[in-house]
ROKENU-33741 format. One record per residue (C-alpha): residue number from 1; residue in one letter; x negated, y, z. Coordinates in Angstrom, 2 decimals. Layout:
N
pos, code, x, y, z
NUM, A, X, Y, Z $
...
This chain:
575
pos, code, x, y, z
1, M, -6.21, -17.62, -23.03 $
2, D, -7.45, -19.97, -25.74 $
3, A, -10.52, -17.89, -26.46 $
4, Q, -11.52, -17.97, -22.84 $
5, S, -11.15, -21.72, -22.65 $
6, R, -13.58, -22.00, -25.56 $
7, G, -16.12, -19.73, -23.87 $
8, R, -15.70, -16.84, -26.31 $
9, A, -13.66, -14.41, -24.22 $
10, D, -16.66, -12.13, -23.62 $
11, D, -16.41, -10.70, -27.11 $
12, I, -12.64, -10.53, -27.37 $
13, D, -10.38, -7.72, -26.33 $
14, P, -7.11, -9.33, -25.09 $
15, A, -5.08, -6.86, -27.13 $
16, D, -6.83, -8.00, -30.30 $
17, Q, -5.15, -11.38, -30.02 $
18, W, -1.73, -9.94, -30.86 $
19, V, -0.67, -10.31, -34.50 $
20, L, 2.50, -9.81, -36.49 $
21, N, 4.73, -12.73, -37.40 $
22, P, 6.40, -11.44, -40.60 $
23, H, 9.30, -13.86, -40.24 $
24, T, 10.37, -12.71, -36.80 $
25, G, 9.19, -9.09, -36.91 $
26, N, 7.50, -9.57, -33.52 $
27, Y, 3.90, -9.50, -32.44 $
28, E, 2.70, -12.79, -31.00 $
29, L, -0.42, -14.03, -29.26 $
30, R, -3.04, -15.33, -31.69 $
31, L, -4.34, -18.64, -30.39 $
32, D, -6.41, -19.45, -33.47 $
33, Q, -9.22, -16.90, -33.46 $
34, S, -10.37, -17.80, -36.93 $
35, A, -7.04, -16.72, -38.42 $
36, G, -5.49, -13.31, -38.10 $
37, E, -2.09, -14.65, -37.13 $
38, S, -0.24, -16.60, -34.51 $
39, P, 0.25, -20.36, -34.85 $
40, A, 3.93, -19.80, -35.62 $
41, A, 3.08, -17.40, -38.39 $
42, A, 0.42, -19.73, -39.74 $
43, R, 2.87, -22.59, -39.97 $
44, T, 5.55, -20.65, -41.83 $
45, A, 3.84, -17.87, -43.77 $
46, T, 3.54, -18.24, -47.53 $
47, A, 0.56, -17.13, -49.55 $
48, E, 2.60, -14.13, -50.61 $
49, D, 3.31, -13.26, -46.97 $
50, S, -0.36, -13.51, -46.12 $
51, G, -1.20, -11.27, -49.02 $
52, R, 1.37, -8.73, -47.90 $
53, R, -0.21, -8.60, -44.45 $
54, A, -3.48, -7.65, -46.07 $
55, E, -1.96, -4.86, -48.13 $
56, S, -2.67, -1.17, -47.84 $
57, P, -2.32, 0.27, -44.30 $
58, D, 0.16, 2.78, -45.67 $
59, G, 2.91, 0.16, -45.31 $
60, P, 5.23, -0.15, -42.33 $
61, R, 3.50, -0.35, -38.95 $
62, R, 4.85, -1.70, -35.68 $
63, E, 3.79, -1.05, -32.13 $
64, V, 0.94, -3.33, -31.05 $
65, P, -1.41, -3.40, -28.06 $
66, A, -3.62, -0.34, -28.03 $
67, Q, -7.05, -1.82, -28.70 $
68, R, -5.88, -3.58, -31.86 $
69, S, -4.25, -0.42, -33.17 $
70, R, -7.35, 1.67, -32.60 $
71, R, -9.63, -0.78, -34.32 $
72, S, -7.32, -1.04, -37.29 $
73, A, -7.21, 2.73, -37.55 $
74, Q, -11.00, 2.95, -37.47 $
75, K, -11.35, 0.27, -40.10 $
76, D, -8.96, 1.85, -42.59 $
77, G, -10.41, 5.31, -42.08 $
78, R, -7.42, 6.95, -40.42 $
79, G, -7.74, 8.96, -37.24 $
80, P, -6.59, 7.67, -33.86 $
81, E, -3.49, 9.83, -34.09 $
82, A, -2.15, 7.45, -36.72 $
83, S, -2.53, 4.32, -34.61 $
84, A, 0.58, 2.44, -33.62 $
85, A, -0.32, 2.84, -29.95 $
86, G, 0.73, 6.45, -30.28 $
87, G, -2.22, 7.84, -28.29 $
88, A, -3.65, 11.07, -29.72 $
89, G, -7.38, 11.63, -29.50 $
90, R, -8.19, 8.29, -27.87 $
91, R, -11.91, 7.55, -27.55 $
92, K, -13.39, 4.18, -28.43 $
93, R, -14.67, 2.58, -25.25 $
94, K, -17.07, -0.30, -24.92 $
95, A, -16.69, -2.29, -21.74 $
96, P, -19.46, -4.53, -20.39 $
97, K, -18.87, -8.15, -21.28 $
98, A, -18.48, -9.28, -17.68 $
99, R, -15.95, -6.54, -17.04 $
100, R, -13.82, -7.60, -20.00 $
101, K, -13.88, -11.21, -18.92 $
102, K, -12.62, -10.38, -15.45 $
103, A, -10.04, -7.81, -16.54 $
104, L, -7.01, -10.06, -16.67 $
105, M, -7.90, -11.79, -13.42 $
106, W, -7.83, -8.77, -11.15 $
107, T, -5.08, -6.99, -13.07 $
108, G, -2.49, -9.66, -12.36 $
109, G, -3.56, -10.37, -8.79 $
110, V, -3.74, -6.80, -7.61 $
111, T, -0.50, -5.80, -9.29 $
112, A, 1.34, -7.62, -6.52 $
113, F, 0.23, -5.12, -3.90 $
114, V, 2.35, -2.28, -5.12 $
115, V, 5.53, -4.24, -4.90 $
116, V, 8.29, -2.42, -3.08 $
117, A, 11.91, -3.28, -2.75 $
118, A, 12.34, -1.44, -6.01 $
119, G, 9.49, -2.98, -7.99 $
120, V, 5.74, -3.21, -8.52 $
121, G, 2.94, -1.28, -10.12 $
122, A, 0.35, -2.84, -12.43 $
123, Y, -3.03, -1.46, -13.37 $
124, V, -4.78, -2.25, -16.62 $
125, L, -7.87, -1.31, -18.53 $
126, Y, -6.19, 0.19, -21.56 $
127, E, -6.00, 3.94, -21.92 $
128, R, -2.66, 3.64, -23.63 $
129, F, -1.04, 3.22, -20.22 $
130, N, -2.31, 6.60, -19.02 $
131, G, 0.58, 8.31, -20.76 $
132, N, 3.08, 6.08, -19.00 $
133, I, 2.14, 7.22, -15.49 $
134, S, 4.11, 10.10, -13.95 $
135, T, 2.49, 12.25, -11.26 $
136, I, 3.67, 14.72, -8.62 $
137, D, 1.45, 17.39, -7.07 $
138, I, 1.78, 16.98, -3.29 $
139, G, -0.88, 19.53, -2.37 $
140, D, -2.73, 18.63, 0.83 $
141, A, -0.24, 15.99, 1.96 $
142, G, -2.48, 13.17, 0.76 $
143, N, -6.11, 12.43, -0.05 $
144, N, -7.55, 13.60, -3.37 $
145, D, -10.22, 10.89, -3.24 $
146, V, -9.22, 7.54, -4.71 $
147, L, -11.10, 5.62, -2.04 $
148, S, -12.15, 6.46, 1.49 $
149, D, -14.94, 4.96, 3.57 $
150, G, -12.46, 3.63, 6.09 $
151, P, -8.99, 2.05, 5.95 $
152, M, -6.54, 3.04, 3.21 $
153, N, -2.90, 3.91, 3.80 $
154, I, -0.51, 4.01, 0.86 $
155, L, 3.16, 4.93, 1.20 $
156, I, 5.36, 2.96, -1.18 $
157, I, 8.76, 4.55, -1.76 $
158, G, 11.75, 2.93, -3.40 $
159, T, 14.20, 5.68, -4.31 $
160, D, 17.92, 5.19, -4.97 $
161, K, 18.04, 7.80, -7.74 $
162, R, 20.68, 6.71, -10.28 $
163, T, 19.00, 7.80, -13.52 $
164, G, 18.45, 5.22, -16.23 $
165, K, 20.63, 3.02, -18.38 $
166, G, 23.39, 1.29, -16.43 $
167, N, 22.49, 2.89, -13.08 $
168, E, 25.10, 5.65, -13.03 $
169, G, 27.75, 3.15, -11.99 $
170, Y, 26.18, 2.49, -8.62 $
171, G, 27.73, 5.60, -7.03 $
172, D, 26.21, 8.82, -5.72 $
173, K, 25.72, 9.73, -9.37 $
174, G, 24.34, 13.26, -8.96 $
175, S, 21.93, 12.48, -6.12 $
176, E, 18.29, 13.53, -6.38 $
177, G, 17.47, 10.26, -4.67 $
178, H, 16.55, 9.37, -1.10 $
179, A, 13.62, 7.56, 0.51 $
180, D, 15.74, 4.41, 0.50 $
181, T, 13.04, 1.76, 0.96 $
182, N, 9.74, 2.69, 2.55 $
183, I, 6.61, 0.65, 3.20 $
184, L, 3.44, 2.06, 4.73 $
185, F, 0.79, -0.27, 3.31 $
186, H, -2.34, -0.27, 5.48 $
187, V, -5.45, -1.88, 3.98 $
188, S, -8.23, -2.59, 6.47 $
189, E, -11.64, -0.96, 6.25 $
190, D, -13.31, -4.27, 5.40 $
191, R, -10.54, -5.09, 2.85 $
192, T, -9.88, -8.49, 4.43 $
193, N, -6.28, -7.85, 5.51 $
194, A, -3.28, -5.57, 5.08 $
195, T, -0.18, -4.65, 7.07 $
196, A, 3.02, -3.66, 5.26 $
197, L, 5.13, -1.62, 7.70 $
198, S, 8.77, -1.17, 6.66 $
199, I, 10.38, 2.05, 7.92 $
200, P, 14.20, 1.87, 8.13 $
201, R, 15.99, 4.51, 6.08 $
202, D, 18.46, 5.04, 8.98 $
203, L, 15.73, 5.87, 11.48 $
204, M, 16.55, 9.12, 13.27 $
205, T, 13.55, 11.43, 13.28 $
206, D, 12.39, 15.04, 12.99 $
207, I, 11.37, 16.04, 9.47 $
208, P, 8.54, 18.60, 9.71 $
209, D, 8.12, 21.76, 7.64 $
210, C, 6.85, 20.74, 4.23 $
211, E, 4.86, 22.82, 1.73 $
212, T, 5.74, 21.82, -1.83 $
213, V, 4.15, 22.76, -5.15 $
214, Q, 6.66, 24.24, -7.61 $
215, P, 6.59, 23.67, -11.40 $
216, D, 5.01, 27.10, -11.95 $
217, G, 2.16, 26.25, -9.56 $
218, S, 3.43, 28.37, -6.66 $
219, T, 4.10, 26.87, -3.25 $
220, K, 7.30, 26.80, -1.28 $
221, T, 7.74, 25.70, 2.32 $
222, I, 10.83, 23.61, 2.94 $
223, P, 11.97, 24.14, 6.55 $
224, G, 11.95, 21.08, 8.75 $
225, T, 15.12, 19.45, 10.08 $
226, P, 15.43, 17.92, 13.55 $
227, R, 17.15, 14.59, 14.27 $
228, V, 18.21, 13.42, 10.82 $
229, R, 17.92, 10.14, 8.94 $
230, F, 14.46, 9.35, 7.60 $
231, N, 15.77, 8.86, 4.06 $
232, V, 16.53, 12.59, 3.60 $
233, S, 12.78, 13.31, 3.80 $
234, L, 12.83, 12.88, 0.00 $
235, G, 14.95, 14.62, -2.65 $
236, Q, 17.15, 16.61, -0.31 $
237, E, 16.56, 20.37, 0.08 $
238, G, 13.88, 20.15, -2.62 $
239, R, 11.63, 17.77, -0.70 $
240, N, 9.09, 15.71, -2.67 $
241, P, 7.14, 12.55, -1.70 $
242, G, 4.60, 14.72, 0.10 $
243, C, 7.33, 15.60, 2.60 $
244, T, 8.02, 11.90, 3.16 $
245, M, 4.30, 11.32, 3.71 $
246, Q, 4.19, 14.08, 6.32 $
247, T, 7.25, 12.64, 8.04 $
248, V, 5.55, 9.23, 8.21 $
249, E, 2.46, 10.82, 9.74 $
250, A, 4.58, 12.61, 12.36 $
251, I, 6.23, 9.30, 13.33 $
252, T, 3.22, 6.97, 13.30 $
253, G, 0.15, 9.14, 13.73 $
254, I, -1.17, 7.60, 10.50 $
255, K, -1.84, 9.89, 7.52 $
256, P, -0.97, 8.28, 4.16 $
257, D, -3.70, 8.76, 1.57 $
258, H, -1.45, 8.26, -1.47 $
259, F, 2.10, 7.45, -2.48 $
260, M, 3.64, 5.23, -5.16 $
261, M, 7.32, 5.68, -6.03 $
262, V, 9.68, 3.56, -8.12 $
263, D, 13.43, 3.55, -8.81 $
264, F, 16.25, 1.18, -9.78 $
265, N, 14.91, 0.73, -13.29 $
266, A, 11.64, -0.61, -11.90 $
267, V, 13.43, -3.53, -10.26 $
268, K, 15.17, -4.56, -13.44 $
269, E, 12.29, -4.03, -15.83 $
270, L, 9.48, -5.43, -13.71 $
271, T, 11.24, -8.53, -12.49 $
272, T, 12.12, -9.26, -16.10 $
273, A, 8.54, -8.63, -17.25 $
274, V, 7.10, -11.06, -14.70 $
275, G, 9.57, -13.73, -15.80 $
276, G, 11.77, -13.59, -12.72 $
277, V, 11.13, -13.98, -8.99 $
278, K, 11.87, -17.16, -7.06 $
279, V, 14.12, -16.67, -4.04 $
280, C, 15.70, -19.01, -1.54 $
281, M, 19.12, -18.65, 0.08 $
282, A, 20.04, -20.44, 3.31 $
283, K, 23.68, -20.39, 2.15 $
284, P, 25.55, -19.62, -1.10 $
285, I, 25.96, -15.90, -1.81 $
286, N, 29.04, -14.34, -3.41 $
287, D, 29.10, -10.60, -2.75 $
288, P, 31.87, -8.74, -4.67 $
289, K, 30.38, -5.34, -3.77 $
290, S, 26.96, -5.94, -5.31 $
291, H, 28.25, -8.62, -7.73 $
292, L, 25.55, -10.96, -6.44 $
293, E, 26.17, -14.67, -6.86 $
294, L, 23.43, -17.12, -5.87 $
295, P, 23.55, -20.80, -4.94 $
296, Q, 22.18, -22.27, -1.74 $
297, G, 18.51, -23.14, -2.08 $
298, E, 16.03, -21.89, -4.65 $
299, S, 16.84, -19.84, -7.73 $
300, T, 15.15, -17.23, -9.91 $
301, V, 16.37, -13.66, -10.20 $
302, A, 15.49, -10.87, -12.62 $
303, G, 17.00, -7.64, -13.93 $
304, E, 20.44, -6.78, -12.55 $
305, D, 20.47, -9.83, -10.25 $
306, A, 17.18, -8.80, -8.66 $
307, L, 18.49, -5.28, -8.09 $
308, A, 21.72, -6.64, -6.59 $
309, L, 19.74, -8.84, -4.19 $
310, L, 17.62, -5.95, -2.97 $
311, R, 20.59, -3.60, -2.58 $
312, T, 23.11, -5.87, -0.86 $
313, R, 23.75, -5.45, 2.85 $
314, H, 26.85, -7.62, 3.17 $
315, S, 25.44, -11.06, 2.47 $
316, F, 22.86, -11.44, 5.22 $
317, G, 22.63, -11.24, 9.00 $
318, N, 24.87, -8.63, 10.58 $
319, E, 25.14, -6.66, 7.31 $
320, S, 22.77, -3.94, 8.54 $
321, D, 19.92, -2.20, 6.78 $
322, L, 17.52, -4.00, 9.14 $
323, D, 18.63, -7.40, 7.84 $
324, R, 18.37, -6.12, 4.27 $
325, I, 14.76, -5.17, 5.00 $
326, K, 14.03, -8.81, 5.94 $
327, V, 15.42, -9.98, 2.60 $
328, Q, 13.37, -7.34, 0.78 $
329, Q, 10.20, -8.47, 2.55 $
330, Q, 10.88, -12.10, 1.62 $
331, F, 11.47, -11.02, -1.97 $
332, L, 8.23, -9.05, -2.04 $
333, G, 6.27, -11.95, -0.62 $
334, S, 7.65, -14.17, -3.37 $
335, M, 6.77, -11.61, -6.03 $
336, I, 3.23, -11.32, -4.67 $
337, R, 2.83, -15.09, -4.91 $
338, E, 4.18, -15.01, -8.47 $
339, M, 1.77, -12.22, -9.41 $
340, K, -1.21, -14.14, -8.06 $
341, S, -0.15, -17.47, -9.53 $
342, S, -2.10, -19.04, -12.36 $
343, D, 1.04, -18.81, -14.53 $
344, T, 0.69, -15.02, -14.43 $
345, L, -3.08, -14.62, -14.31 $
346, T, -3.65, -16.78, -17.39 $
347, N, -0.72, -15.48, -19.44 $
348, P, -1.77, -12.44, -21.54 $
349, T, 1.75, -11.98, -22.85 $
350, K, 3.24, -11.74, -19.39 $
351, L, 0.44, -9.47, -18.13 $
352, F, 0.82, -7.09, -21.06 $
353, K, 4.59, -6.80, -20.63 $
354, L, 4.20, -6.37, -16.88 $
355, A, 1.57, -3.65, -17.20 $
356, D, 3.57, -1.71, -19.76 $
357, A, 6.79, -1.89, -17.72 $
358, A, 5.04, -1.09, -14.45 $
359, T, 3.20, 2.01, -15.60 $
360, N, 6.42, 3.33, -17.13 $
361, A, 8.20, 2.82, -13.80 $
362, L, 5.48, 4.21, -11.52 $
363, T, 5.22, 7.76, -10.12 $
364, V, 2.13, 8.57, -8.04 $
365, D, 0.23, 11.51, -6.56 $
366, Q, -2.44, 13.22, -8.64 $
367, G, -5.20, 11.66, -6.55 $
368, I, -4.53, 8.32, -8.27 $
369, G, -2.73, 9.64, -11.34 $
370, S, -4.73, 7.94, -14.10 $
371, A, -5.37, 4.40, -15.27 $
372, K, -9.03, 4.67, -14.28 $
373, K, -8.25, 5.81, -10.75 $
374, L, -5.52, 3.22, -10.32 $
375, M, -7.92, 0.58, -11.58 $
376, T, -10.48, 1.57, -8.96 $
377, L, -7.83, 1.42, -6.26 $
378, A, -6.56, -1.91, -7.55 $
379, Q, -10.00, -3.50, -7.39 $
380, E, -10.22, -2.65, -3.69 $
381, I, -6.74, -3.91, -2.89 $
382, G, -7.37, -7.10, -4.85 $
383, K, -9.90, -8.18, -2.24 $
384, V, -7.10, -8.88, 0.27 $
385, D, -6.07, -12.54, 0.47 $
386, T, -2.31, -13.14, 0.30 $
387, K, -2.34, -15.02, 3.61 $
388, N, -3.67, -11.88, 5.30 $
389, I, -0.88, -9.57, 4.06 $
390, T, 1.63, -9.23, 6.89 $
391, F, 5.11, -7.69, 6.61 $
392, V, 6.53, -6.10, 9.75 $
393, T, 9.41, -3.70, 10.43 $
394, L, 9.05, -0.70, 12.70 $
395, P, 10.47, -1.86, 16.06 $
396, V, 13.69, 0.04, 16.81 $
397, I, 16.68, 0.18, 19.12 $
398, D, 20.19, 1.53, 18.55 $
399, N, 20.43, 5.29, 18.74 $
400, P, 21.54, 5.95, 22.36 $
401, A, 23.09, 9.28, 21.30 $
402, E, 25.77, 7.51, 19.25 $
403, T, 28.98, 5.86, 20.39 $
404, V, 29.46, 4.13, 17.06 $
405, K, 26.07, 2.67, 16.27 $
406, A, 24.96, 3.68, 12.79 $
407, T, 21.34, 4.79, 13.19 $
408, V, 18.26, 3.67, 15.09 $
409, V, 15.31, 5.20, 16.95 $
410, P, 11.79, 3.82, 17.57 $
411, H, 11.51, 1.23, 20.33 $
412, P, 10.12, 3.05, 23.40 $
413, T, 7.10, 0.73, 23.80 $
414, Q, 6.83, -1.69, 20.90 $
415, A, 6.71, 1.01, 18.20 $
416, E, 3.70, 2.78, 19.70 $
417, Q, 1.92, -0.55, 20.23 $
418, L, 2.29, -1.32, 16.54 $
419, F, 1.17, 2.16, 15.48 $
420, A, -1.87, 1.84, 17.79 $
421, M, -2.82, -1.44, 16.11 $
422, M, -2.69, 0.12, 12.68 $
423, R, -4.55, 3.24, 13.80 $
424, S, -7.29, 1.05, 15.30 $
425, D, -7.41, -1.01, 12.07 $
426, T, -6.43, -4.21, 13.87 $
427, S, -4.89, -6.89, 11.69 $
428, L, -1.72, -8.62, 12.83 $
429, T, -3.34, -11.86, 11.68 $
430, E, -6.55, -11.47, 13.68 $
431, V, -5.55, -10.30, 17.16 $
432, K, -6.71, -13.40, 19.04 $
433, Q, -10.07, -13.47, 17.26 $
434, K, -10.66, -9.80, 18.01 $
435, E, -9.64, -10.21, 21.65 $
436, K, -12.18, -13.01, 22.04 $
437, A, -14.90, -10.99, 20.30 $
438, A, -14.15, -7.92, 22.45 $
439, K, -14.43, -9.93, 25.67 $
440, S, -17.72, -11.43, 24.48 $
441, K, -19.14, -8.00, 23.65 $
442, Q, -17.91, -6.60, 26.95 $
443, A, -19.60, -9.39, 28.91 $
444, A, -22.88, -8.76, 27.07 $
445, L, -22.54, -5.01, 27.64 $
446, L, -22.18, -5.36, 31.40 $
447, K, -25.19, -7.62, 31.85 $
448, G, -27.88, -5.93, 33.87 $
449, P, -28.00, -3.70, 36.94 $
450, K, -25.28, -1.11, 37.60 $
451, A, -25.70, 2.16, 39.42 $
452, A, -23.67, 2.91, 42.54 $
453, P, -20.67, 5.19, 41.83 $
454, A, -22.25, 8.00, 43.84 $
455, D, -25.27, 7.94, 41.50 $
456, V, -23.29, 8.21, 38.27 $
457, R, -23.48, 11.62, 36.58 $
458, V, -21.09, 12.27, 33.69 $
459, D, -19.60, 15.24, 31.84 $
460, V, -16.10, 14.50, 30.49 $
461, L, -14.67, 16.12, 27.32 $
462, N, -11.26, 15.67, 25.77 $
463, G, -11.31, 14.80, 22.06 $
464, G, -8.02, 12.88, 22.15 $
465, E, -4.34, 13.68, 21.89 $
466, I, -3.38, 13.87, 25.59 $
467, A, -3.48, 17.41, 26.98 $
468, G, -5.50, 17.70, 30.18 $
469, A, -7.01, 14.23, 29.77 $
470, A, -10.53, 15.31, 30.76 $
471, G, -9.36, 16.88, 34.03 $
472, A, -7.14, 13.91, 34.87 $
473, T, -10.03, 11.51, 34.24 $
474, V, -12.41, 13.46, 36.46 $
475, T, -9.81, 13.51, 39.25 $
476, W, -9.37, 9.74, 38.90 $
477, L, -13.13, 9.11, 38.85 $
478, Q, -13.74, 11.21, 41.95 $
479, N, -10.72, 10.14, 44.02 $
480, Q, -10.34, 6.51, 42.95 $
481, Q, -13.84, 5.43, 41.90 $
482, G, -16.17, 7.56, 44.01 $
483, V, -17.90, 9.20, 41.03 $
484, L, -18.34, 12.58, 42.70 $
485, K, -20.88, 13.84, 40.16 $
486, S, -18.33, 13.96, 37.33 $
487, T, -17.49, 17.28, 35.66 $
488, N, -14.56, 18.43, 33.53 $
489, K, -15.95, 20.04, 30.36 $
490, A, -12.48, 20.66, 28.84 $
491, N, -11.88, 20.15, 25.12 $
492, A, -14.45, 18.63, 22.75 $
493, P, -15.48, 20.64, 19.66 $
494, E, -13.27, 18.38, 17.52 $
495, K, -10.80, 15.51, 17.76 $
496, I, -12.20, 11.98, 17.54 $
497, K, -10.48, 8.61, 17.07 $
498, K, -12.65, 6.51, 19.38 $
499, T, -13.89, 7.26, 22.90 $
500, T, -17.69, 7.50, 23.18 $
501, L, -20.19, 7.50, 26.06 $
502, E, -23.58, 9.01, 25.17 $
503, Y, -26.43, 8.18, 27.53 $
504, A, -30.21, 7.99, 27.67 $
505, P, -32.20, 4.75, 28.06 $
506, N, -32.99, 5.56, 31.70 $
507, Q, -29.23, 6.03, 32.34 $
508, A, -28.26, 2.52, 31.20 $
509, D, -27.41, 1.41, 34.75 $
510, Q, -25.07, 4.41, 35.11 $
511, A, -23.49, 3.67, 31.70 $
512, R, -22.81, 0.04, 32.65 $
513, A, -21.18, 1.13, 35.89 $
514, L, -18.92, 3.70, 34.16 $
515, A, -18.06, 1.25, 31.36 $
516, E, -16.88, -1.30, 33.92 $
517, M, -14.77, 1.27, 35.76 $
518, M, -13.06, 2.58, 32.64 $
519, G, -12.92, -0.58, 30.57 $
520, L, -14.97, 0.95, 27.76 $
521, P, -15.59, -1.30, 24.74 $
522, A, -19.09, -2.00, 23.50 $
523, A, -18.41, 0.17, 20.44 $
524, A, -18.01, 3.21, 22.73 $
525, M, -21.58, 2.97, 24.07 $
526, K, -24.02, 5.29, 22.29 $
527, Q, -27.54, 5.03, 23.70 $
528, G, -30.01, 7.72, 22.69 $
529, T, -33.75, 7.35, 22.11 $
530, A, -35.17, 9.80, 24.65 $
531, D, -34.92, 9.51, 28.44 $
532, A, -32.83, 12.02, 30.35 $
533, E, -34.65, 14.65, 32.43 $
534, G, -33.82, 15.76, 35.93 $
535, L, -30.11, 16.00, 36.70 $
536, E, -28.97, 15.64, 33.07 $
537, A, -25.57, 13.93, 32.87 $
538, M, -24.13, 11.40, 30.45 $
539, V, -21.43, 12.68, 28.07 $
540, L, -18.06, 10.91, 27.94 $
541, T, -15.79, 12.11, 25.10 $
542, L, -12.25, 10.79, 25.23 $
543, G, -10.76, 9.87, 21.84 $
544, A, -7.34, 9.07, 20.41 $
545, D, -7.67, 5.53, 21.80 $
546, F, -7.63, 6.88, 25.38 $
547, K, -4.18, 6.28, 26.90 $
548, G, -4.63, 7.63, 30.40 $
549, A, -6.91, 7.64, 33.45 $
550, G, -7.27, 4.14, 34.81 $
551, I, -5.97, 2.44, 31.65 $
552, P, -8.74, 0.23, 30.14 $
553, I, -9.73, 0.88, 26.55 $
554, T, -11.40, -2.53, 26.15 $
555, G, -10.08, -4.89, 23.49 $
556, P, -7.86, -4.45, 20.44 $
557, A, -4.34, -3.14, 20.62 $
558, K, -1.63, -5.78, 20.34 $
559, I, 2.12, -5.92, 19.93 $
560, S, 4.86, -7.84, 21.67 $
561, D, 5.64, -11.37, 20.48 $
562, D, 9.24, -10.16, 20.08 $
563, V, 8.27, -8.11, 17.02 $
564, E, 9.04, -10.21, 13.94 $
565, R, 6.45, -10.48, 11.23 $
566, A, 6.08, -12.46, 8.01 $
567, S, 3.12, -13.48, 5.88 $
568, A, 3.13, -12.90, 2.13 $
569, D, 1.96, -16.47, 1.50 $
570, K, 4.95, -18.12, 3.23 $
571, A, 8.23, -18.87, 1.44 $
572, V, 11.31, -18.25, 3.64 $
573, C, 15.03, -18.71, 2.89 $
574, S, 17.14, -15.59, 3.45 $
575, K, 19.90, -16.02, 6.03 $
């Protein structure tokens, strides 16, 4: 912005730089702060025109950015209900100077996060966008707090609902919409990295019972359905996004905190608002079914072309939904780069159009259902560097129950490995570093004397997911390791995510011995302050990270090299 380049942006609301050009009928960005008009208007306006612009406010008014409208209304004595922004009862808000100056920077960069195959969401400071946001009450399916102390998990849903201008021709006209494109976006606790897990719509799974909130405030439980496609977790039988969230949790063991949902219109409107998205084709595309025509190499798509690219299954790979997911991920990576580019971050016109289109297209849960809450969430997500955003698809195999292969099921080993990584908050971009750090901590942990197995006293409790884990561990310790003074204390008072070993300072040699036997990580060791008395035993509580007696817990989870992944900062040509 011109005002920023001259060091005066602290005192300027970006919306106040929009003025009417009387010759075009459009509002344009004012680059000359000393004049109340755009350069184009200044060059062409006559004295009479200028006088007309200063006439009584009772003349025709056009829609302008909210802050300008409110200030004009205050100046001419009319109430906020008369402002062109259309917001009734809006309060005047003074933002700290530093906050105003940074507003455009984080707005554009963080917008990229909520990209799905059907669009993006943008968060802005202006209250006028509050009215654009649609919300759905999902009850207890999510998290009512905007932020949590730990990792954040947001389910992004692209629905194939056909409402909106020009969308009825795509077929399935009366459908309530399905969970057509689904990304579980995991943001790490330290906000340094994120994993975007695509869940295929044709994944066969069990949809659990789902309690939904009806329009009158009452609740209704939608019965679960075994062995159906994942995409019917939304829209069908009255299911809302909360049902999709619960289905995701049943599959992955990861509870989504919030959801963001967009439809076909979002693709067309948002790609147009951002000025198009650059894509690359490894070969020319001419798909008569989606009407997509693209040349080999780079091109820019927006509107109907962008929607056609994201919907087509017949132009890439083996024409499956899995290959379409790869194209969608490449598209999203490109859009993220566009959102974080200087062309977007420094262009108030583009940012304003993007924010307005995005908030109109976005449907969210009530936990983040306001501009203020979305802004708070956006600031956290904006801390993630593009190079540390990794796209990955849930590892699957063909459904063995089918003769004609049309659906898929989770890979028997690779899927759980990936879920375990996300549950343990391990980034796909930092596995080697974490492995090295874990080994270093383990070596430091085991330094010092170790008690003989016969001298180790430990009570074992089960706070994990495996039934009978405490008893199985005690049997293994006694029969395989010689720890005869181990006792099964059954279930812990509550479930825990991480295994812990609590011990007194004078039991450190016993703790080191048990840690070596079980492969306990340094983080599991919890030394108290007071020495143990008499025959008091250490307390080992098995957590969700415990996979079985004799299986080491040390080190981060990792996935097979066969699982494809892509970074948001890398441009790739679709094949």
